[in-house]
C-alpha positions as a printed Julia matrix, in Angstrom:
138×3 Matrix{Float64}:
 -22.43  67.84  -44.37
 -24.84  70.82  -46.07
 -26.25  70.81  -49.03
 -23.64  72.56  -51.07
 -21.1   70.23  -49.35
 -23.59  67.25  -50.92
 -23.97  68.64  -54.24
 -20.02  69.3   -54.3
 -19.67  65.59  -53.29
 -22.11  64.79  -55.94
 -20.23  66.23  -58.52
 -16.88  65.23  -57.41
 -17.81  61.75  -58.12
 -19.64  62.02  -61.14
 -18.27  65.12  -63.27
 -14.47  64.82  -64.55
 -13.76  68.37  -64.45
 -10.77  68.95  -66.42
 -12.66  67.26  -69.62
 -15.76  68.93  -69.04
 -13.71  72.26  -68.82
 -11.43  71.43  -72.11
 -14.87  70.0   -73.86
 -16.96  73.05  -73.0
 -13.9   75.34  -74.4
 -13.31  73.57  -77.82
 -17.19  72.54  -78.48
 -18.42  75.96  -77.86
 -15.62  77.56  -79.78
 -16.72  75.46  -82.68
 -20.38  75.87  -82.47
 -19.97  79.54  -82.47
 -17.78  79.39  -85.88
 -20.36  77.08  -87.28
 -23.32  79.48  -86.42
 -21.34  82.68  -86.73
 -22.92  83.32  -90.49
 -26.34  83.83  -88.6
 -24.78  86.61  -86.52
 -23.47  87.15  -83.05
 -26.46  86.55  -80.83
 -27.42  83.51  -82.49
 -23.93  82.3   -82.45
 -23.3   83.21  -79.03
 -26.56  81.59  -77.98
 -25.64  78.39  -79.7
 -22.25  78.18  -78.27
 -23.43  79.34  -74.51
 -25.6   76.23  -74.62
 -22.85  74.05  -75.96
 -20.37  74.95  -73.5
 -22.64  74.67  -70.45
 -24.36  71.49  -71.51
 -20.75  69.95  -72.37
 -19.44  71.15  -69.05
 -22.45  69.22  -67.11
 -23.5   66.27  -69.35
 -20.48  66.07  -71.25
 -18.52  65.96  -68.01
 -20.69  63.34  -66.56
 -20.58  61.37  -69.94
 -16.86  61.31  -70.04
 -16.99  59.74  -66.23
 -19.87  57.49  -67.12
 -17.39  56.16  -70.69
 -14.59  55.48  -68.12
 -16.71  53.25  -65.6
 -18.3   51.6   -68.43
 -14.53  50.44  -70.12
 -13.47  49.62  -66.43
 -16.43  47.69  -65.89
 -16.61  45.44  -68.56
 -14.01  42.29  -69.82
 -11.82  42.03  -72.18
 -11.22  45.73  -72.81
 -11.5   44.86  -76.94
 -15.41  44.96  -76.21
 -15.01  47.17  -73.08
 -13.99  50.11  -74.68
 -15.89  50.34  -77.75
 -19.09  49.74  -75.34
 -18.28  52.71  -73.33
 -17.61  54.56  -76.73
 -21.3   53.67  -78.05
 -23.31  54.08  -74.62
 -21.77  56.95  -73.23
 -21.3   58.42  -76.83
 -24.58  57.92  -78.29
 -26.44  59.72  -75.41
 -24.02  62.48  -75.37
 -24.42  63.09  -78.96
 -28.42  62.67  -78.98
 -28.65  64.23  -75.89
 -26.29  67.48  -77.58
 -28.69  67.34  -81.08
 -31.8   67.68  -78.44
 -30.29  70.37  -76.91
 -29.32  72.18  -80.54
 -33.0   71.58  -81.51
 -34.57  73.48  -79.29
 -35.04  77.27  -80.18
 -31.89  79.32  -80.68
 -29.32  77.41  -82.66
 -29.61  78.21  -86.34
 -27.66  74.83  -87.3
 -28.69  71.74  -85.08
 -27.32  69.24  -87.37
 -23.88  70.91  -87.69
 -23.77  71.96  -84.18
 -23.8   68.28  -83.03
 -21.36  67.1   -85.98
 -18.0   67.96  -83.61
 -19.94  66.16  -80.52
 -19.37  63.04  -82.95
 -15.92  63.5   -83.65
 -14.9   64.46  -80.17
 -16.76  61.14  -78.66
 -15.39  58.74  -80.64
 -11.66  59.8   -80.52
 -11.9   61.41  -77.27
 -13.9   58.28  -75.52
 -11.87  55.83  -76.92
  -8.86  57.38  -75.87
 -10.29  57.92  -72.26
 -11.3   54.29  -72.19
  -7.68  53.03  -72.91
  -5.77  55.17  -70.49
  -8.62  54.37  -67.72
  -7.78  50.74  -68.12
  -4.28  51.1   -68.6
  -4.04  53.02  -65.7
  -5.96  49.98  -63.78
  -3.86  47.73  -64.81
  -0.46  49.59  -64.11
  -1.64  50.23  -60.18
  -2.82  46.65  -60.18
   0.94  45.16  -60.93
   2.21  47.51  -58.1
């Protein structure tokens, strides 16, 4: 397996591609809208940073959330633990990315991530646990 094959295998294991693309489009669009009052250039820079970051780091955090939700028992503890750990890391890193030069509204650009993390990661954690329970009962 070559270097590219190894990289693809690594990414396949650690990134939820479907969630990464959806998150990049949704959060990138929201950040574009939030920063549009500062001009197209600044808004596009902020949206581009958000989209790329969400695809890579967000896709990883989604997979991490599922792994935490499946690793602990009972589910009533595991799902909130996944949301708190993976979601807290995702939120902190999002704020860090937007605090770097180029985003006019770093705090406001981070707030959509908080909303998506709380609801989305809870949903993903519950669905992962249900999927495992369904496959175990077969």
